[in-house]
N, C-alpha and C positions, 0 to 999 in steps of 0.2 A: 602544457598539462591539459588532459581531456576534461570536458565538462560533463556534469551529470545532474539530471533532475530526479528527485525521489518522491513518489507518491505512495502513501501508505493508507489502505483501506483497513482501518483500525478494527471495525466490527468484524470484518472477514477474518482477519488474522487471530483476533481473540477467539471467536467460535471454532475456527478450524484447529487451532493448536490445542484448545481445551478438549475438543471431541477426540482428536487423534492421539494426543500425549498427556492429557490431564495437567498440562503445564502452560506457562505463558511465555509468550514471544519476548526475547531479551533485545530491546531496541538499542542499548548501548553497544553490544557486540555487533548487531547488524549495522549500525551507524559506521563503526570503525572500519568494517569490511567493505562497505559500498563507497566510502569516501576516500579510501586509501589511494593516494597519488591521483585525486580528481578534484576538480574545483566544483563546489556546489552552485548551481545556477539557482535552484529552488527546492526546498524540501517542505512537503506538506503532508500532515496527518489529518484524516478526515474521520471525524467521530460524531456520535449523537450525544446530545446533552440531556441528561436525566435531572441535573441540577443537584446531585449529591457531592458531598465533600470529598469522599474517597476518589470520585472521578475527576474533580477539580485538581486534586494533588497529582493524579497520574497526568493530566494535561499539562501541569506545570513541569513535571518531569520531562515530557516531550519537548517542551519549548526550551528547557535548559540544554537538552542535547543539541538542538538546532532546528528543530521542526517549527514551522508555522502550524498552528492548530485551527482547523476550520470545523465549526460545530453547526450541526443542524438539530433543531428540537425533536425529541422522541415523541411520536404520536401514537398513542394507544386509541385503537378505533372502537367503537361501541360493540362490533361483532368479535372482539378479542384479538384481532389481527393488529400488527404494528407497522409503523412506517418510519423510515429514518435513513434510507439508503442514500449514498453520495454518487451513484453512478454517473449521472449526467455531469455533475460537477468535476469529477475526476477526469472524465473524457475531455471536457472542455479545457481544464488546466493541463492535461497531457498533451494536447495539441499546442496550446499556447506557449508552453515552457519547453516541451519536448522537441519542438521544431527547431529551436535554437541550441540544443544540447547534443553532445556526441552521443550520450546514452541516457535512456529513460529507464529508471529502476521502478518497477511496480510491485507492491506487496499486495497481492490478492490472488485468489484462485478462480475468480468470477469469470465465466465464460463471456459475459457482456463486453469484457474489455479486448476480446480478440480482434475486433474491427479497429480499436485504437492502436494496437500494436502493428497490425498489417499497414494501417495508414501511415504512421510514423516510419516504418521501414521502407515502404514503397515511395511515398511522396517526398519524404524529407531525409531519407537515408540515415536515420537515427536508430542505433542499436537499442534493442528493448530486452531488458533482463527482467524476467519475472520471478519473484520469490512466492512459493506457495507450498502448502501440504499437499505432497503429490496425490495421494489417493483422493483428496477432496478438491483438487483443481481440475477445471474443465480441459478436456483433451484439445479443445479448439484454441484455447489461450495458450496452452503448452506449445502447440504447433506453430502458433502465429509469432511467438517470441523468437528473438535471435538466440536467447539462452535462457533456459529454465533452471533455477536453483531450488532444489527440494529444501524446505525448511526441515531441519533435523535436530538432533540433540544439541549440537553445536551452536544453534541460534536460539535456545530456550533457556529460560531462567533455571537455575539449579535448584 
């Protein structure tokens, strides 16, 4: 059986599906799709923690599906900007777990991950499947992936 590592940039998929479709990503359908006939090495959902109850309920749903949830505090700066991205953490975990997997599935359209995809494919011969909202995904990431799967109606909550 083939092995898979699944990494989800929760903030990226939330904002891109809301912007493009005004709907939310369906994590259950996604999980069934990417784990079919595959053994999961690691599955991590990366999110920011604002400390509200609705968010905690969502994180518990992710855990029940099978994800480890990694949280980073949401920081609101005095100039109005915010910080809370997981790019470095996702890249480190991507190498750590992806090097020992047949496939790394990354849910993000962030072009910062093109180097991760290239490194896994070239150095470790790991297939990299990227799920993203196509018009909002970086062309560099799409090009670096072994396979790009456009998030569409079939992967959104009804």
